[in-house]
N, C-alpha and C positions, 0 to 999 in steps of 0.2 A: 504493500499499499504506499502511496505517496505520503510525504511528511505532512503533518497537520500544521496549519498556520494560525487559524482562528476558530474559536467556538462561538458561533453566532446563535443568539437565543432571542426568540420572539415570545415573550411571557405576558400574555393577555389576561383578561378577566376570567375566561373559562378554560383556557388551555395553555400549555407550555410546548413550544416546538424548538428543537435544538438542531443545529447543523454544523458538522465538523468540516472545515474548508481547507483546501490545500493552498499552495503558494500562488495559484492562479485565481483563487476564489471559487473553485469547483467544489461540489459537495462530495465528501468522502463518506460520511455517515449522517444519518438523520434519526431523530427520536422525538416522539410526541406523546403527551400524556394529558388527561383531563384534570391537570393540576394548576388551573389558573389561580389568580391571587385571591379569589373569594373561597378557594379551597384551603388556603394556607392559614394556620393559626398564627396569632401574634408571636413574633420571635421565631417562627419556624422556617423562614426563607433559606437560611444556610442549610438546614437539614434537607429541605426538599431539593434544593439545588444539588447537594451532594449525592442524593439518591438518584435523581433523574439525569444529571448532566455529567458528573465526574466520570462515570464509566466510559464516556466517549473520548476522554482525554487521559485515561489511565496510563497509557504508554508514553504520553508526552504532557506531564502534569504542569509544565511551565507555559503551556499554550494560553495566550490571552483570551479573555472572554468578553464579548461585547453584547449587551442586551438592549432590547427596545420593548415598548409597550407599557402596560399598566404596572409593571414591576417598579417603574420609576415614579408612580403617582403618590399622592399623600397616603393612600391606603396600601401602598406596595412595600418593597424591602426598604428602600430609602427614596425620599423625594428628590428628583432631578428637576430643579425649577424650570418653568416655561421659558423659552426663547421667544422674543417677540417676532412677529411676521409683518412685512416681508423679510425673508432671510435667505441665506445661502448655505452650502455645504460647510464652508469653513467656519462660519458663525455658529451653526448648529454643533459642529465638532468642539468648538471652544466651551460649549455648555455642558459637555459630557461629565457625568458624575463618577468619581472613583469610589468604589465600595471597599471598605476595610474588611477584609476576611482572611482567615488562615488557610483556606482551601484552594484559592485561585486568585488570579489577578483579574478583577471584575470591574468593568465600566458600564454605565447605563446612559443611553441617548435620551436627552431631554425631549419633552413635548413642545408644542408650539402654541402661542396665543396670538389672536388676531382681533383687532377692534375695527368693526366696520364703521362706515360713515354715519350709520344710524346711532352709534354709540354702544351697540351690543358687542360683547366680548365672547369670542369663540375659542375653543381649545381642541387639540388633537394630541393623542399619544399612541405611537406605533405607526399610524398611517403616514406620518412625516417621513419615516424610513422607507416605507413602500414607495411613496411619491418620488423621493430622491432616487430610489433604485430604478424606477421607471424612466425618470428623466436622464439619469446618468447613463443608462444603457441605450439612449436615443430612441427608446420606444415611443415616447411622447416628449419631444424636446420643447415643444411650445403649445399651449392650449389648456384643455380642461381634463382632469382625471378624477374619476368617480370611484370611490371605495364603498359599495353598498354594504349594509349590515343593520344591526340593531340601531346604530347611530350613523347613518350615511354621511360620508364626507365628499365634498366637491372642492377641488383644489385647482387654482389657476397657476400654471408653472411657465417659466421661461428659462430654458437651459437648466442649470442646477440651482435655480432660485424658485422658492415657493412665494408667490406674490401675494395670494390671499386664499382664503378657504371659508366654507360654511358647512354647517352641520344640520341634518334633518333627522328627526326621531321617528322615521317612517317604520322601521322594523319593530321598535318598542311600541309605538302606537297601535300597530296591527295586533300585537299580542295582547295589549291592554283591552282593546276594543272587542277582540275575539273571545276573551276569557272573563272580563270583569265589568262589562258595560250591559246596558239594556239590549244592545245588539246581539250579545252572546246567546240570548234566548232562541234566536232563530238559526244560529250557526252550528253545524256539527263540530264535535270536538277535533276531529281530524278529517281533513278532506284535501285531495289534490286540487291544484289551482286550475279551474276550468278556463280554457283559452278564450272561449267566446264571452264568458262573463268578465274576464280580465280585460278584454277589448272594450266591453261596454263601460267598465270602470274608467278606462283611458278616455273614452269619448265624453263621459260625464265631467272628468277633470279638465278636458280641453275647453269646456264651456266657460270656465273661469269663474264659477260661482264660489260662495263661501264654503270652505272645507267643513267647518263646523255644521253648516246646514246640509251639505251634501251627504255627510256621513250618516245622518239620520235617515237618509233614503235607503240605507241598507235595512234598517228596521221596517220600513213601510213596504220594501220589496218583499219581505217575508210575510208581512200582514196581508198584502193583496196578491201574493204568489206571482209577482213579476218574474222572479227566478225560482227554481227548485232550491231548497235549502242547501243541497250540496254544492251549488254554484255560487252562493253568496260570499264565501271567502275569496273567490276569484274576483268578484265584483269590488269587494272592499280593498283588496290588494291593488287592483288596477286603479282605483280611485286615489289611493295614497301614493303609490309610486308615480302615477301620472301627474299628480299635483307637484310632487317633488321634482320630477324631471323637467316639467314645463317651467317651473320657477328657476331652477338651477341653469337652464340653458336660455333664458329669456333674452340675453344679450346677443343673440345671433350666433351662438356657437354652432358649428356644423360638424365637429369631430370630437369624440370623447374616448379617452383611454379608460377601459372598464376593468378594474381589478377584482374579479369575481369568478365563480365557477358554478356549474350545476344549474339548478332551477333558478337561483338568484340571478345568474348571468343571463339566462334565457328571458326572465321577466324584465330586466333592465334593458336588454338589447331590444326586446319588443316595444318597450315604452319609448326608447330613444328613436327607433325607426318610425313609430307612429308620429313623433313630433319632428321628423325630418332630420334627425341627428345620426350621423354615422358613428359606429362603435368599433373600437379595436380591443379585442379581449387580451388581457395580460394575466400571466400566472401570478397568484399571490406568493407562492414560494419563491419563484424566480426574482421578483421585485424586491421581497423582503431580504433575501440573501444579497442581492446586488446593492441594496441600500446600506446594509450593515458592513459589507465589504468596502464600500466607498467611504464611509465614516472611519473604519479602521485604517484605511490607507491615509486618509487626512490626518489622523492621529499618529501616524507611523507605528502602529501596532503590528503591522505586517509589512 
């Protein structure tokens, strides 16, 4: 096996993913576990890291470790203070936090904060590394990159600079409405997203009405049997994702880098297509590894 140069770790809210990289940044080994920060007890980060990650560098214990994600949040191992946006790779690297530990040389990439003209302050942790990985690899050197999820992120990039970003609680809102609202009375607990109902949700979103008003239409669609119950999650998903995509691309964006896979990627690709926006799919693993590698090189860790 080629000699390891870096252990790159993406440690988020629900999962931990580790990649052992060689001197070119290529993945030698990978490991993942459902050991996100919400699964770690207070004071338990070093123990979890030792159990989950140290086996990857057992033969090269001096390998530097670079982490990104919620591990650097206030609820994580140690807080890596936010770097203000707009920002660039070198400025982000200057904000990297060194963690004191007996088991490895660990550094944590900080998150970003951005204040819009409206005065609202937005934040990201983990996605900044993916965005830099996408732009550093010339996948999307200028334009808009979307990282969908529980809290979807839309980032404007120019080269290795992140100019601005915004967050949409689309995924979280879908789960709240589906499980804990009056709408949940008509929605099945588990159902695949019906494509026709999803399209109907996109069409409703395109009309530009109040989302708070339109969401109640899911309730009345059940009462008056506009859709079969099993189709209602698709309608709600289309309404929420359509509202997000329409708002995020309102400034005339015609191309988006989409860091997603599976059904999430399919839904966002369909929504972008409906609103006339071209999508380029990007691998989450590839851009995360590329981003951590770029930061490590900036820090001369490798």
